[in-house]
N, C-alpha and C positions, 0 to 999 in steps of 0.2 A: 504494500500500500504506500503510495507516495505521500509526501508532506507538502503543505503549502505554507512555507515559512512566513511569507508576507502576511497572509491571512491570520496565521497564528499570532504573529507579533501584534497586529492591529487588534485582535480580539483580547489579548492579554492586557494591552494598554487600555482598551475601552472598559474592561472589567475592573480596572483600578489597580492592577498589579504594578509594582515598581519595575519598569523596563529600563535597562541600561541605555545610555546614549547610543543612538543607532542612525546609520546613514544607508540608504538604498540608492545605488547609482551604477551607471556603467561609464562614468566619466573618470578617467585617471587623475585629472586635476582635482576634482572634488574628493576623490578617495584619498589622495595624498594629503590634502588640506585637513581631512578628518583624522588621518592616522598620525600625522606629525606631533600634535600636542600630547598624545597618549604614550609616546616613547616605547612602542612595542607591546603595549597592553591592549591590543585590538584583535578581535577574532573576526575572520572574514569567511564567508561561504557564498557560493552562488545560489540563486533561487530560481533559475530559469531551466528550461528544457533544452538549452543549446548543446551542440555537440562538444564544445569546449567546456570541460568541467574543472572546478577547483576543489581541492580537498579542504575541508574545514581546518583552519590553522590560525595560529597567531601570526601577525604581520607587523613589521617594524617600518619606520620611516625609511624611504629609499629602496625598499624591496622591489626588485625588478618585476615581480608579478603584478604590481600596480599598473604597469603599462598595458597589461593584457586584459584589464577589466573592461575595456571598450568592447570586447567580444562577447561578454556574457554578464548581464546585470548581477551585482553582488550586494550582499548585506555586510556592512561593517558595524561592529558592535563593541562597545567598551567591554573589556574582559573583566569578569567578576569571578574571583576565586571561589571555589565551592568546597564544602565540607563533604558532600555526598550527593548522589543522584536519587531521585524517587521516580519510580515508574508505577503508573496506575492504570487499571483496566476497569471499565464500568460495564456491568452486565445487569441490565434492568435497573432496579433501585439500589443495587449493591456496588460498592467500590472496593476493589482489591488493590492494595498498594504494597510495594516492597522498597526497602532502602538498599542502595547499592553503594558500597564503600570502595 
């Protein structure tokens, strides 16, 4: 099953969740301007169905991958360190959740 990161991000924000600073773009200049102040604490991932795919990764100022952003829209998001992941599945009225360390 595919994910729609843009839709998920907008729903989370609309529901009142604290969403890290985020930029959605395919402009290398906009991407560079967003990445520079965070000094390597930015996660980026593509959210398109383009043939050129980027692996979700941290990106730092001056990274050569920034020039390739023009080929596939990407989401750039302030990195937030985590303590753990939580995965939840909803079946009818029940929620099953698990913590992943």
